[in-house]
N, C-alpha and C positions, 0 to 999 in steps of 0.2 A: 330213785333216791333223791330226796329233797335236801336242801341246805346249801350253805355257802361252799365255794370251791375248797376252802381250807378244811371244812368238815368232810367233804368227799375225798380229799386227798388222804386224810387220816384214816378213813374207814377201813381199808385193807389191813392196816397195822392194828387198828382197834379190834378188828375181828379176832386177832390172835392175842388180844389183851396186852398189846404193846403200846405204851403211852409215849408220845413224842413231845418234845419241847424245843422251841427255837426262840431266838431273840424276839421280843415284842416290839413292834413299831411304836407302841405307846410308852415305852420306857423313856424317861426324861433325864437330861443331864443332871448328875448329882444324886439320883435315886440309887438306893441300894437294892441288891437282889431281894426278891420277896421271900418271906418265910415259907410259903407254900412250895416255891421252886426248890429252896434248900432242903425242905423235908422230902420232896420227891427224889432229889439226888441221893439223900441218905437212905431212902427205902428201895432204891433201884437195885435190881439183881445184877445188872450189867450196864455199861455205858458205851454207846457208839458215838464217836466224835467225827464230825466232818470238818477236817482241817483244810482251809484254803488260804489264799493270799490275804484276804480281808480279815481272817479270824483274829490275828493278834492286835488289830486296830481297835477291837471292841473290848472295852474293859469288862463288860458283862460276860462275854465269852471267857475271858481270862479268869475272872472271879469264879465262874462255874467250873472251869477246868481245875482250878486249885481245889475246890470242894470235891470234885469227882476224884481227883488223885488222892486226896486225904482219905476219903471214905473207902476207896478201893485199896488203900495201902500201896499206891503206885502200881496197881494191877495185880497184886499178889492175893488180896482177899476176895476180889470179885473181878470178872473180866472187864477190861477196857479195850475196845476195838477202835483204833484210829483208822479213818479213811483219809488218805492223803490225796485230796482233790486238786489236781494241777499244781501240786507243791511237792518238793522233795522231802523225804523223811529227815535228811540231814539239815535242811533249812529250819525245820521245827526244833530238832534236838540241839542244834548249835546256834540258833537264832541268826540265820544267814538270810541274805536277800530281803524279801518283804518282811520277814520276821525280825530281822535285825533293824531294819528301818523303823518298824512300828515300835520296837522297844526303845530305840533312840528318841523317837518322837515323844513317847510317854515320859521318858527321862527329861527331855528338854522342857516339857510343859511343867514338870515338877509337881504336878497336882497329886499324883499317886505314887510318889517315890517310896512311900511306906509299903507299897504292895509289889514293887518291881522285883524284888528278890524271890518272892513267892511265885510270881508269874513266870519268871525265868526258870526257876526250879521245876515247876509243873510242866512247862514246855519241854525242858530237857528230859524229864522222866517219861512223858508220853512219847517223845521222839525216839526213845530207846525200845519202844514196843513195836514189834513187827505188826504191820497193818496192811490194809489193802491200798494199793496205788490205783488211782482212777484219774484218767485224763479224758479230755473231750474226745479223743480218738478211740478210747476203749469203750 
């Protein structure tokens, strides 16, 4: 198989017609989510979220989460499977520890205050969903 490692990594999932998306290194500060990514979220039949300590620091991740939760009606219309990677479900749901710190940092910066409530609400809703706990030990 030829191609970049990212293409090779995606191949097993692509074989099963599963498209994956992740934050792009090329996204620049101040850019909005691309229309194609938003359309992909809308067309998705399910969403699998890898929630880790760094997740709430990314405004793109939070914007995507809001869209995923809106499109899935908070997991009632289509499945949302959270994977809690080295993070407690309660940290996500109640914005504790790194999640609380990240929200406080967003608030202090004041740049995205108009999005804070939507981000917090989406985190609270996804944190209510039973998901898979995954630690480095597992």
